[in-house]
Backbone bond lengths (Angstrom), bond angles and torsions (degrees), N, CA, C in turn:
res aa  C-N    CA-C-N  psi(-1)  N-CA   C-N-CA  omega(-1)  CA-C   N-CA-C  phi
1 X - - - 1.466 - - 1.535 111.56 -
2 X 1.322 117.78 -17.34 1.457 119.83 179.57 1.512 112.49 -89.84
3 X 1.324 118.64 -19.26 1.458 122.54 176.36 1.517 113.07 99.80
4 X 1.330 113.93 159.13 1.463 122.41 178.60 1.520 108.54 -113.96
5 X 1.329 116.00 128.11 1.457 119.50 -179.11 1.522 111.04 -68.97
6 X 1.315 114.80 138.54 1.451 123.23 178.71 1.510 108.54 158.27
7 X 1.304 116.79 156.21 1.461 121.34 -177.82 1.521 110.99 -66.24
8 X 1.325 116.36 137.42 1.459 121.87 176.27 1.525 109.91 -111.10
9 X 1.322 115.85 110.13 1.461 119.97 176.51 1.525 110.63 -70.95
10 X 1.324 117.89 -29.79 1.469 120.42 176.34 1.526 109.23 -67.80
11 X 1.320 117.49 -44.48 1.460 120.92 176.51 1.513 111.69 -60.32
12 X 1.343 116.59 -41.36 1.462 121.39 177.42 1.530 110.57 -61.01
13 X 1.328 117.15 -43.46 1.458 121.74 178.75 1.532 110.63 -62.34
14 X 1.325 117.37 -43.74 1.467 120.77 177.98 1.535 110.51 -61.37
15 X 1.317 116.78 -40.61 1.462 119.58 179.12 1.525 111.55 -65.50
16 X 1.328 117.53 -37.66 1.467 119.89 174.59 1.518 110.69 -60.35
17 X 1.338 116.60 -44.52 1.464 120.62 178.92 1.524 111.36 -62.59
18 X 1.306 116.08 -27.68 1.454 121.25 178.70 1.532 111.81 -81.50
19 X 1.333 116.46 -46.42 1.466 120.89 -171.84 1.523 114.60 -77.53
20 X 1.309 118.87 -37.81 1.468 120.26 -175.00 1.526 111.68 -58.66
21 X 1.344 119.78 -52.20 1.469 117.00 178.70 1.529 112.99 -65.61
22 X 1.333 117.11 -31.16 1.465 119.02 178.21 1.519 111.92 -67.68
23 X 1.324 117.21 -34.79 1.465 119.98 175.78 1.534 109.99 -67.14
24 X 1.319 117.26 -39.82 1.466 120.47 176.13 1.525 110.59 -64.18
25 X 1.322 115.93 -38.34 1.468 121.25 -179.63 1.524 111.51 -61.76
26 X 1.330 117.09 -33.68 1.465 120.47 -178.05 1.527 111.77 -54.08
27 X 1.310 117.16 -30.62 1.459 120.85 177.60 1.515 113.60 -98.29
28 X 1.302 116.80 -0.01 1.469 121.10 -176.93 1.529 110.98 -136.33
29 X 1.310 115.58 45.30 1.463 120.19 -179.56 1.523 109.84 -67.96
30 X 1.325 116.17 153.77 1.466 118.64 178.83 1.529 111.47 -66.17
31 X 1.298 114.92 147.97 1.463 120.08 176.38 1.532 108.63 -59.25
32 X 1.323 115.94 131.49 1.462 120.51 177.38 1.519 114.57 86.99
33 X 1.329 117.46 2.10 1.470 120.11 -179.29 1.521 110.27 -70.56
34 X 1.335 116.21 133.19 1.455 121.59 176.08 1.520 109.47 -152.52
35 X 1.325 117.35 126.52 1.462 120.09 178.00 1.536 112.91 -86.23
36 X 1.329 117.99 8.05 1.463 121.40 -171.49 1.520 114.43 -61.90
37 X 1.312 119.18 -37.31 1.462 121.21 -174.50 1.524 113.13 -97.66
38 X 1.317 117.28 16.80 1.464 119.45 -179.04 1.524 110.67 -68.98
39 X 1.315 114.43 143.98 1.454 121.54 176.48 1.528 108.73 -59.60
40 X 1.305 116.93 125.52 1.481 121.63 -174.80 1.529 112.21 -64.75
41 X 1.301 117.71 -36.27 1.470 120.57 179.48 1.524 109.92 -68.57
42 X 1.337 116.82 -43.64 1.467 120.08 177.54 1.525 110.71 -63.13
43 X 1.328 116.58 -39.77 1.470 120.22 178.67 1.529 110.71 -63.81
44 X 1.317 117.19 -40.59 1.461 120.95 177.86 1.530 110.86 -64.26
45 X 1.325 116.39 -43.91 1.470 120.29 177.69 1.522 110.99 -63.20
46 X 1.334 116.12 -40.67 1.461 119.95 179.38 1.527 110.80 -61.88
47 X 1.327 117.65 -48.76 1.472 121.14 -178.70 1.525 111.50 -63.35
48 X 1.329 116.18 -44.42 1.469 119.76 178.59 1.526 110.18 -63.58
49 X 1.316 116.99 -43.50 1.463 121.08 179.15 1.511 112.21 -64.00
50 X 1.332 117.45 -38.57 1.467 120.86 177.31 1.522 110.62 -61.69
51 X 1.323 116.40 -49.23 1.464 120.44 -178.46 1.529 111.15 -62.94
52 X 1.316 116.52 -46.28 1.467 120.24 -178.42 1.528 111.91 -65.47
53 X 1.323 116.20 -42.56 1.463 120.51 -179.64 1.526 110.62 -64.37
54 X 1.326 116.92 -43.62 1.470 120.13 178.76 1.528 110.78 -61.71
55 X 1.307 116.62 -45.55 1.472 119.80 178.87 1.518 111.00 -60.80
56 X 1.315 116.98 -48.56 1.467 120.69 -179.55 1.524 111.35 -59.45
57 X 1.336 116.76 -41.99 1.466 120.23 -178.41 1.517 111.58 -59.88
58 X 1.321 116.31 -31.48 1.463 120.41 -176.23 1.519 114.74 -91.49
59 X 1.316 119.04 -32.22 1.471 120.04 -167.73 1.524 115.21 -99.55
60 X 1.333 117.84 -1.96 1.464 119.65 178.75 1.531 110.15 -113.03
61 X 1.300 115.76 115.63 1.470 120.96 -177.93 1.525 112.50 -71.73
62 X 1.310 117.65 -7.46 1.470 122.19 -179.57 1.530 112.51 -62.04
63 X 1.332 116.99 -18.57 1.466 120.45 -178.98 1.526 112.80 -84.33
64 X 1.322 117.82 -10.33 1.461 121.16 -179.33 1.521 110.57 -70.50
65 X 1.325 115.47 160.45 1.462 121.36 -178.15 1.524 110.61 -67.09
66 X 1.310 114.72 143.33 1.462 122.13 173.45 1.512 107.45 -146.76
67 X 1.299 117.72 -178.85 1.474 118.87 -176.00 1.527 110.70 -58.18
68 X 1.321 114.70 151.69 1.457 121.37 -175.68 1.521 110.23 -66.93
69 X 1.333 114.67 130.80 1.469 122.33 172.82 1.521 106.83 -138.34
70 X 1.297 116.36 178.18 1.458 119.70 176.32 1.520 112.32 -59.55
71 X 1.327 116.29 -29.19 1.463 121.93 178.16 1.527 112.17 -66.65
72 X 1.304 116.85 -22.74 1.465 121.25 -177.30 1.526 112.44 -63.77
73 X 1.330 116.44 -21.01 1.467 119.16 177.25 1.523 111.30 -62.71
74 X 1.335 117.16 -30.17 1.466 120.48 175.29 1.526 110.24 -61.32
75 X 1.325 116.82 -43.08 1.461 120.57 179.26 1.528 110.58 -67.37
76 X 1.315 116.61 -41.01 1.467 119.89 177.68 1.530 110.01 -60.36
77 X 1.329 116.37 -43.78 1.462 120.33 177.39 1.518 112.23 -62.46
78 X 1.332 115.97 -39.79 1.465 120.31 178.80 1.530 110.29 -62.41
79 X 1.332 116.77 -42.09 1.468 120.05 178.48 1.527 110.94 -64.71
80 X 1.325 117.55 -40.26 1.468 120.80 177.99 1.526 110.16 -61.59
81 X 1.333 116.84 -44.85 1.461 120.00 179.81 1.528 111.82 -64.38
82 X 1.323 117.17 -38.45 1.472 119.32 177.40 1.528 110.95 -68.25
83 X 1.325 117.26 -35.55 1.469 119.84 175.74 1.531 110.03 -64.18
84 X 1.330 116.73 -41.26 1.463 120.16 176.86 1.524 110.75 -63.28
85 X 1.323 117.08 -38.00 1.459 122.39 177.61 1.527 110.35 -61.29
86 X 1.326 116.61 -43.95 1.471 120.14 178.53 1.530 110.35 -64.04
87 X 1.320 117.29 -40.72 1.465 120.71 178.21 1.525 111.14 -65.34
88 X 1.329 116.83 -36.98 1.465 119.99 175.74 1.528 109.97 -60.69
89 X 1.335 117.24 -42.51 1.468 120.49 178.18 1.524 110.99 -63.71
90 X 1.315 117.54 -41.38 1.473 119.92 177.76 1.527 109.40 -57.85
91 X 1.328 115.87 -45.54 1.468 119.55 179.02 1.529 110.66 -62.44
92 X 1.324 117.09 -42.11 1.468 120.23 179.11 1.530 110.83 -61.62
93 X 1.332 117.27 -49.52 1.469 119.91 -177.11 1.521 112.64 -66.02
94 X 1.323 117.77 -24.92 1.468 120.72 178.35 1.525 111.74 -87.11
95 X 1.334 116.83 -9.67 1.459 121.46 -177.70 1.538 110.01 -84.14
96 X 1.309 115.04 -172.84 1.465 120.43 175.50 1.532 110.96 -76.81
97 X 1.301 117.18 -3.65 1.462 125.10 -179.76 1.534 111.93 57.39
98 X 1.310 114.08 51.24 1.462 120.58 175.35 1.527 108.85 -90.05
99 X 1.325 115.52 169.83 1.466 119.40 175.90 1.527 110.78 -61.62
100 X 1.319 117.00 -36.23 1.460 120.49 177.70 1.527 110.91 -62.50
101 X 1.324 116.62 -38.85 1.469 120.56 177.33 1.524 110.30 -65.27
102 X 1.328 116.96 -41.06 1.457 121.07 -176.11 1.535 112.19 -69.16
103 X 1.314 117.19 -35.52 1.468 120.83 -178.95 1.522 111.61 -101.09
104 X 1.311 116.49 30.59 1.468 121.44 -175.46 1.528 112.74 -84.78
105 X 1.320 113.29 164.47 1.462 122.11 172.53 1.526 107.57 -89.61
106 X 1.327 115.77 163.31 1.469 120.20 178.26 1.520 108.51 -149.03
107 X 1.323 115.59 123.62 1.464 121.77 -179.28 1.528 111.58 48.00
108 X 1.324 115.80 48.97 1.462 124.16 177.30 1.527 114.17 70.54
109 X 1.324 118.14 9.73 1.469 121.23 176.26 1.528 106.86 -97.84
110 X 1.338 117.33 117.01 1.462 119.48 -179.37 1.525 111.18 -69.79
111 X 1.338 115.40 145.28 1.468 122.01 179.67 1.524 110.97 44.43
112 X 1.311 114.90 55.80 1.467 121.86 -169.27 1.521 114.00 -57.09
113 X 1.312 118.29 -34.82 1.460 120.51 -179.18 1.517 113.24 -64.09
114 X 1.310 117.19 -25.02 1.463 121.75 177.28 1.522 111.29 -100.57
115 X 1.305 117.07 -39.81 1.462 121.71 -172.13 1.527 112.86 -74.65
116 X 1.332 117.69 -43.67 1.471 120.07 -175.33 1.528 113.86 -60.32
117 X 1.338 119.80 -47.93 1.469 117.03 179.79 1.522 112.71 -67.68
118 X 1.319 117.67 -34.25 1.462 120.02 178.19 1.528 109.26 -63.02
119 X 1.320 117.19 -46.29 1.462 120.51 178.50 1.530 111.67 -64.17
120 X 1.325 116.81 -38.70 1.470 120.44 179.69 1.525 110.94 -63.13
121 X 1.321 117.25 -45.25 1.459 119.84 179.78 1.526 111.29 -70.55
122 X 1.324 117.37 -30.52 1.466 119.54 173.53 1.534 109.84 -62.58
123 X 1.328 116.08 -46.41 1.470 119.86 179.02 1.532 111.19 -64.29
124 X 1.324 117.34 -35.22 1.454 120.51 175.23 1.535 109.84 -62.72
125 X 1.310 116.31 -40.88 1.462 120.68 176.58 1.514 112.40 -63.54
126 X 1.326 116.96 -38.57 1.472 120.99 176.98 1.529 110.25 -66.80
127 X 1.311 116.44 -41.32 1.468 120.78 178.38 1.531 110.70 -60.07
128 X 1.323 116.38 -47.66 1.459 120.15 -177.88 1.516 113.74 -80.68
129 X 1.331 115.92 -11.12 1.470 121.24 -175.52 1.522 111.03 55.44
130 X 1.319 115.19 48.15 1.461 120.82 -178.89 1.528 108.27 -111.01
131 X 1.313 114.88 105.83 1.456 121.44 -178.77 1.523 111.79 -56.88
132 X 1.336 117.73 -38.80 1.466 121.59 -177.90 1.523 110.96 -62.54
133 X 1.326 117.39 -37.04 1.463 120.22 177.33 1.526 109.99 -67.22
134 X 1.308 116.63 -43.65 1.465 119.71 -179.01 1.527 111.06 -62.03
135 X 1.327 117.40 -42.33 1.462 120.65 177.65 1.527 111.21 -66.33
136 X 1.323 116.82 -40.86 1.470 121.48 178.83 1.517 111.03 -62.19
137 X 1.319 116.19 -43.34 1.462 120.94 -179.46 1.526 110.86 -67.71
138 X 1.312 116.71 -34.69 1.468 119.91 176.60 1.535 109.86 -61.89
139 X 1.318 116.84 -46.24 1.467 121.18 177.45 1.528 110.13 -61.82
140 X 1.331 116.50 -46.58 1.462 121.29 178.34 1.524 110.94 -58.67
141 X 1.318 116.61 -47.46 1.462 120.98 -176.81 1.517 112.98 -60.34
142 X 1.330 116.60 -44.44 1.471 119.54 179.26 1.526 109.79 -60.11
143 X 1.322 117.22 -46.72 1.462 120.04 -178.25 1.513 113.51 -71.64
144 X 1.325 116.55 -51.22 1.469 121.09 -173.54 1.527 112.04 -68.38
145 X 1.306 116.38 -49.80 1.470 119.26 179.65 1.522 109.96 -68.68
146 X 1.335 116.50 -36.97 1.460 119.97 177.65 1.515 112.57 -59.79
147 X 1.322 117.14 -43.71 1.472 121.05 178.49 1.526 110.34 -64.90
148 X 1.323 117.19 -42.60 1.461 119.58 178.83 1.527 111.09 -63.85
149 X 1.326 116.63 -39.06 1.473 119.77 176.01 1.526 110.40 -61.36
150 X 1.320 116.94 -43.99 1.454 122.02 178.71 1.530 110.92 -57.96
151 X 1.328 116.40 -47.12 1.472 119.85 -179.71 1.522 111.46 -65.40
152 X 1.328 116.92 -40.68 1.461 118.41 -178.24 1.519 110.92 -67.07
153 X 1.318 116.86 -36.55 1.481 119.37 177.64 1.530 111.39 -63.49
154 X 1.340 116.01 -30.86 1.461 120.48 -179.95 1.533 112.42 -72.80
155 X 1.323 116.81 -17.12 1.480 119.06 -178.13 1.506 110.07 -69.61
């Protein structure tokens, strides 16, 4: 449950799926976007959760592929959620890129841009049975989803 140290190519792949659209977003932020009024505690939790989740995704080999078991459904679910996350980004980049577009729901998932990756990494943690990933994702989720909720309420 604590994990085995070693490089995770699956974790690396998930991080690529996470980082590439975010790097594109840096140049295509929604009109009127400003992180200035974000709750400082939520921002701290988000940053800590991001760092911890990224580290866990890379340093635990438990996330790599192995023979199919009942636990493998967690990984399949994680891949589905990451695919939905990528589709949400496609929809965002094809939209007018308003704040409403950025804080939108997708396929009945509220605040999909924040919720989908958090859920995907949680499922990855369940697949690998790595407690550190689950704790990291919990911290990330409180901060990241909390900030998105704050921004959406301001709309």
